C-alpha positions in Angstrom: -8.5 43.3 36.8 -6.3 43.6 39.9 -3.1 41.6 40.2 -4.4 39.4 43.0 -7.6 38.6 41.0 -5.5 37.8 38.0 -3.3 35.5 40.0 -6.3 33.7 41.4 -7.8 33.3 37.9 -4.6 31.9 36.5 -4.4 29.5 39.4 -7.8 28.2 38.7 -6.9 27.8 35.0 -3.9 25.5 35.6 -5.7 22.1 35.9 -8.4 22.6 33.2 -5.8 24.1 30.8 -3.4 21.2 31.5 -6.2 18.8 30.8 -7.4 20.5 27.6 -3.9 20.8 26.3 -3.3 17.1 26.7 -6.4 15.8 24.8 -5.2 16.2 21.2 -1.6 15.2 21.8 -2.7 12.0 23.6 -5.0 11.1 20.7 -2.7 11.9 17.8 0.7 11.1 19.3 0.0 8.2 21.6 -3.3 6.4 21.4 -4.1 6.3 17.7 -0.5 5.4 16.6 -0.5 2.7 19.2 -3.8 1.3 18.0 -2.8 1.4 14.3 0.4 -0.4 15.0 -1.1 -3.0 17.3 -3.9 -3.9 14.9 -1.5 -4.1 11.9 1.8 -5.1 13.4 2.3 -7.7 10.7 2.6 -5.0 8.1 5.3 -3.0 9.9 9.0 -4.0 10.0 9.7 -2.2 13.2 8.7 -2.4 16.9 6.5 -0.3 19.1 9.6 0.9 20.9 11.1 2.3 17.6 8.5 5.1 17.4 6.3 5.4 20.4 8.8 7.1 22.8 9.5 9.9 20.2 5.7 10.1 19.5 5.2 10.7 23.2 7.9 13.3 23.3 6.4 15.1 20.3 3.0 15.0 22.1 4.5 16.4 25.2 6.0 19.3 23.2 2.7 20.0 21.5 0.9 19.9 24.9 3.3 22.5 26.3 2.8 24.8 23.3 -1.0 24.5 23.6 -0.8 25.1 27.3 1.1 28.4 27.0 -0.8 29.4 23.9 -4.1 29.5 25.8 -3.2 29.9 29.4 -2.6 33.7 29.4 -5.4 34.6 27.0 -8.0 37.1 28.2 -11.1 35.4 29.7 -13.3 35.5 26.6 -10.6 34.3 24.2 -9.5 31.7 26.7 -13.0 30.2 26.8 -13.2 30.2 23.0 -9.8 28.6 22.7 -10.8 25.9 25.2 -14.1 25.3 23.4 -12.3 25.0 20.0 -9.8 22.4 21.3 -12.5 20.4 23.1 -14.8 20.4 20.1 -11.9 19.4 17.8 -11.0 16.5 20.1 -14.6 15.3 20.2 -14.9 15.5 16.4 -11.6 13.7 16.0 -13.1 10.9 18.1 -16.4 10.9 16.2 -14.7 11.1 12.8 -12.5 8.2 13.4 -15.3 6.0 14.7 -18.4 6.9 12.7 -17.7 9.3 9.8 -14.8 7.8 7.8 -16.8 6.2 5.1 -15.2 2.7 5.4 -11.8 3.6 6.7 -10.6 0.8 8.9 -7.6 0.2 11.2 -4.7 0.9 8.8 -5.0 4.1 6.8 -3.5 4.9 3.4 -4.7 1.8 1.4 -8.3 1.7 2.6 -10.1 4.9 1.9 -10.4 6.2 -1.7 -11.4 9.8 -0.9 -11.4 10.6 -4.6 -14.3 8.1 -5.1 -16.4 9.8 -2.4 -19.1 12.1 -3.6 -18.7 15.9 -3.2 -22.0 15.9 -1.3 -20.7 13.3 1.2 -17.5 15.3 1.8 -19.3 18.6 2.3 -21.9 16.9 4.5 -19.1 15.7 6.7 -17.6 19.2 6.8 -20.9 20.7 7.7 -21.1 18.5 10.8 -17.7 19.7 11.9 -18.6 23.3 11.4 -21.9 22.9 13.3 -20.2 21.3 16.3 -17.3 23.7 16.5 -19.5 26.8 15.9 -21.9 25.5 18.6 -19.0 25.1 21.0 -17.8 28.6 20.4 -21.3 30.0 20.9 -21.7 28.1 24.2 -18.3 29.4 25.4 -19.3 33.0 25.1 -22.7 32.6 26.8 -22.9 33.7 30.4 -22.2 30.8 32.7 -22.6 32.1 36.2 -23.1 28.6 37.7 -20.3 27.1 35.6 -22.4 24.4 34.0 -21.0 24.9 30.5 -17.4 24.8 31.9 -18.2 21.6 33.9 -19.6 19.9 30.7 -16.5 20.9 28.8 -14.2 19.4 31.4 -16.3 16.2 31.6 -16.2 15.9 27.8 -12.4 16.3 27.9 -12.1 13.6 30.6 -14.4 11.2 28.7 -12.4 11.6 25.4 -9.1 11.0 27.2 -10.4 8.0 29.1 -12.0 6.5 26.0 -8.8 7.0 24.0 -6.6 5.5 26.7 -8.9 2.5 27.0 -8.1 1.3 23.5 -4.3 0.9 24.1 -4.9 -0.7 27.5 -7.3 -3.3 26.0 -4.9 -4.0 23.2 -2.0 -4.4 25.7 -4.1 -7.1 27.4 -5.4 -8.8 24.2 -2.2 -8.4 22.2 0.8 -8.3 24.6 3.1 -9.4 21.8 2.9 -5.9 20.1 4.8 -4.4 23.0 7.8 -6.7 22.2 10.3 -6.1 19.5 9.0 -6.9 16.0 12.2 -8.7 15.1 13.5 -9.6 18.6 16.9 -8.1 17.9 19.0 -5.0 18.2 20.4 -2.8 15.4 23.4 -4.6 13.9 22.5 -7.9 15.4 21.8 -10.9 13.0 18.4 -12.4 13.7 16.1 -15.1 12.2 14.0 -12.8 10.1 13.7 -13.7 6.4 13.6 -11.1 3.7 13.7 -10.8 -0.1 16.8 -8.8 -0.9 18.2 -6.8 -3.8 20.7 -9.6 -4.5 21.0 -10.3 -8.3 18.6 -7.4 -9.1 20.9 -6.3 -11.9 22.0 -9.7 -13.3 21.5 -10.2 -17.0 22.1 -13.6 -18.6 24.1 -14.2 -21.7 21.1 -16.1 -23.0 17.5 -17.0 -22.0 16.5 -14.0 -19.9 12.9 -13.8 -18.7 12.0 -10.5 -17.2 8.5 -10.2 -15.7 7.8 -6.5 -14.9 4.8 -6.0 -12.7 3.6 -2.4 -12.3 1.1 -2.1 -9.4 -2.3 -0.9 -10.6 -1.3 -0.7 -14.3 -4.6 0.5 -15.7 -4.9 0.3 -19.4 -6.1 3.9 -19.6 -2.9 5.1 -17.9 -0.8 3.4 -20.6 -3.0 4.8 -23.4 -3.0 8.4 -22.0 0.7 8.3 -21.6 1.2 7.0 -25.2 -1.1 9.8 -26.6 0.8 12.5 -24.8 4.4 11.1 -24.5 4.9 8.2 -26.9 8.6 8.4 -26.2 8.1 6.8 -22.8 7.6 3.5 -24.7 10.3 4.1 -27.4 12.6 1.4 -26.1 9.9 -1.3 -26.4 10.9 -2.5 -29.9 9.6 -5.9 -30.8 6.8 -5.7 -28.3 3.1 -6.2 -28.8 0.6 -4.2 -26.7 -2.5 -6.3 -25.8 -5.2 -3.6 -25.2 -8.0 -5.9 -24.3 -6.3 -7.7 -21.4 -7.8 -8.4 -18.0 -6.4 -9.3 -14.7 -7.6 -12.3 -12.7 -8.2 -10.6 -9.4 -9.0 -7.1 -8.1 -6.3 -6.4 -5.6 -2.5 -6.9 -5.1 -3.4 -9.7 -2.7 -4.1 -12.3 -4.0 -3.2 -11.3 -7.6 0.5 -11.4 -7.4 0.9 -14.8 -5.7 -1.4 -16.3 -8.3 0.4 -14.5 -11.1 3.6 -16.3 -9.8 2.2 -19.7 -9.2 -1.1 -20.1 -11.2 -2.7 -21.4 -8.0 -6.2 -20.2 -7.5 -7.1 -18.0 -4.5 -8.8 -19.9 -1.6 -10.9 -17.3 0.4 -11.6 -19.8 3.1 -8.0 -19.5 4.3 -6.5 -16.5 6.1 -4.1 -14.3 4.3 -1.1 -15.8 6.2 -2.3 -19.4 5.6 -2.9 -18.8 1.9 0.5 -17.2 1.4 2.2 -20.0 3.3 0.5 -22.7 1.1 0.4 -21.0 -2.3 4.1 -21.5 -3.0 4.3 -25.1 -1.8 3.5 -26.5 -5.2 3.4 -24.8 -8.6 4.0 -25.6 -12.3 5.6 -22.3 -13.0 8.6 -21.3 -10.9 9.6 -24.9 -10.1 9.4 -25.8 -13.8 11.7 -22.9 -14.7 14.1 -24.0 -11.9 14.1 -27.5 -13.2 15.0 -26.2 -16.7 18.1 -24.4 -15.4 16.8 -20.9 -14.6 17.9 -18.9 -11.6 14.8 -17.6 -9.9 14.8 -14.1 -8.4 11.7 -12.4 -7.0 11.6 -8.7 -6.2 8.4 -7.9 -4.4 7.1 -7.0 -0.9 6.1 -8.8 2.3 2.4 -9.1 3.5 0.7 -8.8 0.1 2.8 -11.3 -1.8 4.5 -13.4 0.8 3.9 -13.7 4.6 7.3 -15.1 5.6 10.3 -15.5 3.4 10.9 -19.0 4.6 7.6 -20.1 3.0 8.9 -19.1 -0.5 10.5 -21.9 -2.6 14.0 -22.7 -1.4 15.3 -22.2 -4.9 14.5 -18.5 -4.9 18.0 -17.0 -5.0 17.4 -13.6 -3.3 15.8 -15.0 -0.1 17.9 -14.4 3.0 16.6 -16.2 6.1 18.7 -14.0 8.4 18.9 -10.2 8.6 19.6 -7.3 10.8 17.7 -4.0 11.0 18.3 -0.4 11.9 16.2 2.7 11.9 17.6 5.2 9.4 15.5 8.1 10.7 13.6 7.5 13.9 12.1 11.0 14.1 10.6 10.8 10.6 9.3 7.4 11.3 7.5 8.7 14.4 6.2 11.7 12.5 4.8 9.4 9.8 2.9 7.4 12.5 1.5 10.7 13.8 0.6 11.7 10.2 -1.2 8.4 9.8 -3.2 9.2 13.0 -4.0 12.7 11.7 -5.2 11.3 8.4 -7.7 9.2 10.3 -9.3 12.0 12.3 -9.6 14.9 9.8 -12.8 15.5 7.8 -13.1 13.7 4.5 -12.7 17.0 2.7 -9.1 17.4 4.0 -7.8 13.8 3.9 -6.0 14.3 0.5 -4.2 17.3 2.0 -2.9 15.3 4.9 -2.0 12.4 2.6 -2.7 8.7 3.3 0.4 7.1 4.6 0.8 3.4 4.0 2.8 0.9 6.0 5.3 0.7 3.1 6.0 4.5 3.6 6.8 3.9 7.3 8.8 0.8 6.5 11.0 2.9 4.1 12.7 4.3 7.3 13.9 0.8 8.2 17.0 -0.8 6.7 17.0 -4.6 6.7 20.2 -6.1 5.5 21.3 -9.7 5.0 24.7 -11.2 6.0 26.1 -10.4 2.5 25.1 -6.7 2.9 22.1 -7.0 0.5 19.3 -4.7 1.5 15.6 -5.6 1.7 14.0 -5.0 -1.7 11.7 -2.0 -1.8 9.1 -1.5 -4.6 9.4 2.3 -4.2 10.2 3.7 -7.6 13.0 5.9 -6.5 14.5 3.1 -4.3 14.5 0.6 -7.1 15.9 3.0 -9.6 18.7 4.1 -7.2 19.7 0.5 -6.5 19.9 -0.2 -10.3 22.1 2.9 -11.0 24.3 2.4 -8.0 24.9 -1.4 -8.6 25.1 -1.4 -12.4 24.2 -4.3 -14.6 26.2 -7.5 -14.5 26.5 -10.1 -17.2 26.3 -13.8 -16.1 26.1 -17.2 -17.8 23.1 -18.7 -15.9 19.6 -18.4 -17.4 17.5 -15.9 -15.5 13.9 -15.5 -14.4 13.5 -12.1 -12.8 10.2 -10.9 -11.4 10.2 -7.2 -10.5 7.3 -5.5 -8.6 7.4 -1.7 -8.6 5.1 0.7 -6.8 3.3 1.6 -10.0 0.2 3.8 -10.1 -1.6 3.3 -6.7 -1.5 7.1 -6.1 -3.0 7.8 -9.4 -6.7 8.1 -10.2 -8.4 8.2 -13.6 -8.9 11.9 -13.5 -5.4 12.6 -12.5 -2.2 13.2 -14.5 -0.7 9.7 -14.7 2.2 10.6 -17.0 4.8 11.5 -14.3 4.2 8.2 -12.5 4.3 6.2 -15.8 7.6 7.9 -16.7 9.1 6.8 -13.5 7.9 3.2 -13.9 9.3 2.9 -17.5 12.5 4.7 -16.5 13.3 1.5 -14.5 12.1 -0.9 -17.2 14.0 1.0 -20.0 17.2 0.7 -18.0 17.0 -3.1 -18.3 16.0 -3.0 -22.0 18.9 -0.7 -22.8 21.3 -3.0 -20.9 20.1 -6.1 -22.7 20.4 -4.3 -26.1 23.9 -3.2 -25.2 24.9 -6.7 -24.2 23.4 -8.2 -27.4 20.9 -10.4 -25.5 17.7 -8.5 -26.2 16.4 -10.6 -29.1 16.8 -13.7 -27.1 14.9 -12.4 -24.1 11.3 -12.9 -23.1 9.8 -9.8 -21.5 6.4 -9.3 -19.9 5.2 -5.9 -18.7 1.8 -5.9 -16.9 0.0 -5.1 -13.6 -1.8 -6.9 -10.9 -5.1 -5.0 -11.6 -6.6 -1.9 -13.0 -8.7 0.8 -11.4 -12.0 -0.4 -9.9 -15.3 0.3 -11.6 -17.8 -0.5 -8.8 -17.5 -4.3 -8.5 -15.4 -4.9 -11.5 -12.5 -3.5 -13.5 -11.8 -3.1 -17.2 -8.4 -3.5 -18.8 -5.0 -4.0 -17.2 -2.2 -3.1 -19.5 -0.1 -6.0 -21.0 3.0 -5.6 -23.2 5.0 -8.7 -24.3 8.2 -9.2 -26.3 8.7 -12.9 -27.1 12.1 -14.5 -27.7 13.3 -14.1 -31.3 12.0 -10.6 -31.8 14.0 -7.4 -31.3 13.1 -4.8 -33.8 10.1 -2.8 -35.1 7.7 -0.4 -33.4 5.4 -1.8 -30.7 2.5 -3.6 -32.4 -1.1 -3.4 -31.0 -3.4 -6.3 -30.6 -7.1 -6.3 -29.5 -7.0 -10.1 -28.9 -9.0 -11.0 -25.8 -6.2 -12.0 -23.4 -6.0 -12.6 -19.6 -3.5 -13.2 -16.9 -4.3 -16.8 -17.4 -2.4 -16.7 -20.7 0.8 -15.3 -19.4 2.6 -18.5 -18.3 1.7 -20.2 -21.6 3.3 -17.2 -23.3 6.5 -17.5 -21.2 6.9 -21.3 -21.6 6.3 -21.2 -25.4 8.5 -18.2 -25.9 11.3 -20.1 -24.1 10.6 -23.4 -25.8 10.1 -25.2 -22.5 8.1 -28.4 -23.1 6.3 -30.0 -20.1 3.4 -32.2 -19.6 1.4 -29.3 -18.1 -1.4 -27.6 -20.0 -0.8 -23.8 -19.7 -3.5 -22.9 -22.3 -3.0 -20.5 -25.1 -0.2 -18.0 -25.5 -1.3 -14.5 -26.0 0.1 -14.8 -29.5 -2.1 -17.7 -30.3 -5.3 -15.8 -29.6 -6.8 -14.4 -32.8 -8.2 -10.8 -32.8 -12.0 -10.8 -33.1 -12.2 -14.3 -31.6 -14.4 -14.3 -28.5 -12.6 -15.7 -25.4 -14.2 -16.6 -22.1 -12.3 -14.9 -19.3 -12.7 -15.0 -15.5 -12.4 -12.3 -13.0 -13.0 -12.1 -9.2 -13.6 -8.9 -7.3 -13.2 -9.0 -3.5 -14.4 -6.4 -1.1 -11.5 -4.8 0.7 -12.0 -3.4 4.1 -15.3 -4.9 5.1 -16.8 -8.3 5.4 -15.3 -10.4 2.6 -17.6 -10.8 -0.4 -16.3 -12.4 -3.6 -18.0 -11.5 -6.8 -17.1 -13.8 -9.7 -17.5 -12.5 -13.3 -17.4 -14.3 -16.6 -16.3 -12.0 -19.5 -17.3 -13.2 -23.0 -16.2 -10.8 -25.6 -14.4 -7.4 -25.4 -13.7 -6.4 -21.8 -14.1 -2.7 -22.7 -17.8 -3.4 -23.2 -19.2 -3.7 -19.7 -22.2 -5.5 -21.0 -19.9 -8.5 -21.6 -19.2 -8.8 -17.9 -21.6 -11.3 -16.3 -21.8 -11.7 -12.6 -22.0 -15.5 -12.3 -21.7 -16.1 -8.5 -21.3 -14.4 -5.2 -19.8 -15.8 -2.0 -19.6 -14.3 1.5 -17.1 -15.1 4.3 -17.0 -14.1 7.9 -13.7 -12.2 7.7 -12.0 -9.5 5.7 -9.7 -10.0 2.7 -6.6 -9.2 4.6 -7.3 -11.2 7.8 
């Protein structure tokens, strides 16, 4: 090809190459991160301005790289490269809208790819292969009249316009998402309440109640760990392990708020309304407070509380003012892009990309109260580091300390749960060793459980529960097959601490005789689709699924997390 012809060819390539190079960066670095944030802004502790400019910059760099990677290619390779990029962008669009098997707006918590059948994953992959291979075949066909090229350009324009329309519509319908999340600048004190790490390492000289809550603490995970590494539980002297224990609900929301208050979930209310109301009255935390206990809650926003000001005023580690700063703006932006990538790749590859949750993104944000206490994070490493850096402190006031740790949400039944279990109990064991060292272990009431187990269709089986009552400190951990429930935990705490009230808390777990059939209740809620509540009655051993009876079903015109 002569030099002039080559120049003319390259000149003709500038506009289509520029257009094709922009499709994927616009999708992954601008439009999808924007849409994810806008539809889930309540879950994020940062503003749009904290990540979008860098995302746009990353997208610009990717576009330049793509442009020069394909611009100078020989004609046949150029057409193939353009076809591949266009077909990928089309499949990104189709995958995110139609092929994600229930994945909704916020990724990470909503798509259990391990539960999808191999056939469904490969079927999804075959669609991708068919479309991409078809585009490559079309690109190498003779196209004297340029029809194929025109169709490719039109597809590119359609995808770009369609993607841009979503942010535009969101800017019109949700203009607040463009504003700062916290309406303040780094280092500036603002009216934004948080649960802080204040008092996290306090241990009382008497009457300690420690309520450890391991997210998704499936009974099988505990048993598998004990079989392979019993030393993980070696510090739990005086404990009883209740192996036929069931949770009350199926998800972190509304499990944890009801675990704290004993108040039943009301599915007619929105998530924000319920979490505002559920702490208004209780016969649990308020009773402990009235009996001289300092109340400290270490858990996370959105799933357990909506705004810190709605928590009881006697919760000691609430700060109604805070300031925030981004500790790594580039990594935060990269995580938002990774979240977008997770949405658009085939089902087969989602585990390789990794589902990023809002809490992962929030880990790049530091929220600090006026006393320099940080926002509490349930991340296992974060919690452990705070404990080691702060060190335990002995105080005189009676303590109720509720500690929510990340637990086992990244673990599935066919995976190795032991490394995660070790990290969870590494934290718990630090407290137990400190109480033993201070000579207050025997006097303490300690509960270790989870909010729920791993789902089996519309129900679950056992959630692990381990309890040490006050007055016991020695002996290997005992095992009980008594049929217990989360409904028995507050009776256990109150009776262990000899707190007498006019309230009927039911039976303590230690009052339930092995072999005696109990009637227990459990509610399963659909997660990322129209809310359906399935109510079960369990009479007999929970490990026997024939004992689970579906007693009622209710449907609501919303999703669980609305």
